[in-house]
N, C-alpha and C positions, 0 to 999 in steps of 0.2 A: 607520642611526646607530649604530654599535657604543660610539663614547665622545662623550664629550662635547665633549671637543676639535674633534670635526667638528658642530657645532653651527651654525657659522660659513657653512662651505659648504653646509650645510641648507638655510639661511634664503635666500640667495643663488640657488640653484639654485628654490626654491618662488618666490621673489620676480618671477625672471626667467619660470617656468611662467603666473605671472599675467598679465604685462604683457602674453604672444605669445596666450595664449589668449582672452583678455577684452580690453574696451575701456577698462577702470579700472587706476589705478596704484594703487600702498600709498603710504599717507599718514601712517601712524601705527604703530608698533608695541607693543606692549605687554606686558610681561616683569614675572618678578620680578628680584632684584639675586642672581643666580646667577652665579657668576664666567664662564659660558659666554657669557654676553650681554653680558660689560664689558668681553672681550678689546679691544687694540686693532685687529685688523682690524676684526672686525665693527662698531664704533665709525668708524671711517675709510669703510667703505660705508654704512653710514646717511647720515655728511654728505654725501658725493657724490654720493647719489640725492635728497636732501632729504629724507629722512623722519622725522618725532619720535621719538624713542626717550623712551615713559612705565614708569616701573618703579613696584612696589608697594612699601608700605612693610615693613622688618623684620620677620620672623615673622610676619606680618598676611596670613595664606592668603585671606583675605574678599575685599581688594580684587582677588584676581585667580582668582573663587571658577568662573569658565565654565572656564577652563582645566584646574581642578582636580579639575571633574567632569569633564571629557573625560579625564582622566588615570584617573579612577578606572574611567569606564565599559570604557575599553579592557583597563583591567588585570583585571578579573573577567572580561571576554569573553575574552582570552588565555588568564589561568589555567584554565579552562575547558573550553574546548579543549583545551588541552594534556594536562589530567588526564584527559580523557575518552578521548582517543587514547593514554596511558599513554608518551608522549615526556617526554625526559630535562629536565631542566631547564635545559641549555645550547642549546636549542630555541627559548629563548622568541621569539628575531628572528623567526621564521617566524610563532611564534605572534600577536605584537603584527602584524605586518604583514598575516597574514590576518585579524584582528580590525578593524584601519584600514580593509582593503578593504571588509568586510562592512558597518560602519557607513555608507562614505559612501554605501552603498547601500540605506538603510534611512530610512523615510520618520518623520523627527522633527515633534512638536507643536510647536514655537515656529517652523518655519520653515512651519506651515500645511499639514503634512503631508505635503511634498516632501524628496528627499533632497537631503542637501549637492552630489551631482555635479549633480543638475539645477540648485541653484542654482548651480553654479559656470561648468557648460559650457551651460545653457538647454536641456540635449536631456535626457529620463528613460532613466537607463541600461536595460540586460539583465543579467537574474539568470539567464538560463537555463544560464549558464558553471556556475554557484556547487556545490559540493560538500562533502562535510562533511569535517574539518580530521583529517589524521591517516589517514585509512583505506587500505584498498590499494587500488593499482591496477595493472591488467595494462597495462603501459606497451612500444609497437611499437619494437623493435629495427632501426634502417635496416644494411642491406648494410654501412656507415663503421664500424660498433660491434661489430657480431659479426665473431670471430677465425674461424669458417671457415664454411663452407656448412652444415654440422651443425648449428649453433647454435640454440638455440630465435629464434623469431622475436617473442617477447615475453618480457618478465621482472615480477615481481611485484616493485613500488615502495609507498613511504610516501609520499602526497600532503602537501606543506605550503607548496603556495601559489598564488600567479598570476601570471605575467608580462603584458608586457603582450599579447601575443597567442599567448600558450601557457600553459601549467600547468609547474609543479613539481615536481620529486618527488626523492628520497633513494633512491639504491640500497645499502640496510641490508644487504644481503648481496654487497657490492661497495666493502666501506671506508668507507660513507656520503656518494658520490660526488652529487653537485647533478646531476640529469640534468630538461633539458627538451624536450619534448616536447607535439604536439598531436594525437596519435592514442595514446588509453588507452581501458580498458574498468573504470568503476568499480564496485569492489563497498564499499559506503558500510556494508555492515554489520559487514565483517570489518576489524581492526586490526591487523595484522603485529605491533605492539609490543605486544602485551595479551598476559602469559606464562601464563593460563589460556585461551586461545581454540583451538581446532583447527582448525587452516586445510582448506578445502574441498581433496580431492583433483583435482576439474575443475571450473573454473567456464562455466556454459553461455554459446556465442557469442550475443553481443547482448541480454544481462542484466545491468543494471546493479546490480538489488537481487533476490535471491531472491525470490518470491513466496509459498513455504510454507517456514512456519518450527516446527521440529520442537521438543518441549519437551525431550527427552531427546536426546545424541547417538549414533548409532551407536558400534558397536564398533572400527571404523576410524575414526572422525571424520567420517563421511558424515552430515550428513543425513538423517533420514527421516521422508519424506512426513505428513503429517495425511490421517488416515482423513477422504473427505468423505461428508455424511451426505445421502444421499437424499429426497426427502418419499415416504412412503406411498401406494403407487395400490394400488387393487382389482384384483385377479385379473379378477373377472369382474363391470365396472361395472354397474348395472341399467340397460334403457335407458330414455329420456325419453320422458313419456307426456305429450303438451299436457293440461292442462286444457279441459275441455268450456266452449264460451262458454253464458253465462246465458240467453242468448235462445234457444237450444236446447232449452231443459230445460221437462217437459212440467209440470203441478199436482203429478205423483205424484212425479215425480223431485227431489233437490237434493244440490247436491256434497257434503254430509257425511252420506246417506243411504246405506245397504251393500246389495250386493244380493239378492235374496231368499233363502233356503237349500232347498235341493230337496231332501227326504229319500229316503234310500234305497229300492229297487226289492226285492219281497218276492215271495216265490210265493203265487200263489192257490188256493183250492181252487172247484173246479166241482163242484157238486151237480147232478144230473140225474135226472129222473122216467122212468121206464119203465114200458108196460104188460104186462099179462100174464106177469109173471115170477111163478112160485110161489115161492121161496125169496129170502129176501136175501141180496144177494152182494155183497163187494167186493171190487172186483177192481184192481191197478195197470195200470196201461195209461201203456205207454215205447215212443217211437219204437224204430224195428229200430235195432241197433247202427251202428256204424260198419264197415266193413269191417277185417280183419285186418292190413291194409299198412299200415292211416293211423297204428298208433302209438299207447300210451296218453296220448300227451302232447297229441293234441288235443280240442278242446271237446266237452263230452258236454251237451247243452240240461235243464233241471229237468224233474222228472219232473211230470206231472199227476194228484194224486187223484180216480177217480171214484167217487163211492157213486151203486150202483143201489138202489131202493128197489120195494116190492110195492105196490100200492093196495087 
């Protein structure tokens, strides 16, 4: 509804939908004294259907508080979505329609945390089709839309709302033509109308939202993946040694005691007494040397000192 004069036709459509969807009928209509509700067309329709029309006092908005609160809620939702997507003021109609669509699928406390659509139809609504308003989407173009066989099969468009069984887009590169489709890949982090955003050169197929975000864009506008940190693992981990059970320890062993230290081996001096020797002589006895071909790198046993004395 773009004009207030269309209020009568909109009210008739809502009453007809209510009677066809549910088993209840409308008995009373409560509005303010707005001129769009006091026209003869709407008054004659209410009289024919036997519906009582109640109006609030002039300039007393408190008597119509529930409707005023709903208008304020939808206005704030629509404004926040439109400003987030950098959409112009002339697109307010799409923002209000999307805000109403989301509100009807939001649990409300006064309805015992049920959604308005569930109260109206008796079934819980599905929310898997919801996407960010004003984001970019790569929409599939059927053959009837393509000018020739060399035309791209998809096009970047702006998501602006929902239809009964499809999505609604605007072809901002084709004079803002409205386009409806059911096949699209949404990039919810990309807003084509944002002046300071650098679009990606290529969108990976099958990914709706990029998983890696870069703090600084690249020189050509392509996001650089953030460095991935890996846990530090020692190059040579120590082998695991199971502890010794306490029942196998002896009285001299304990888990906290360290093994005894062994002193290094030293060369010993051997003293021998030989009889019938006139002079005291000290000789160095060493084993025969190794063959010359063994080389200097071979091991040489330590020498033994022998002391010979005369009695």
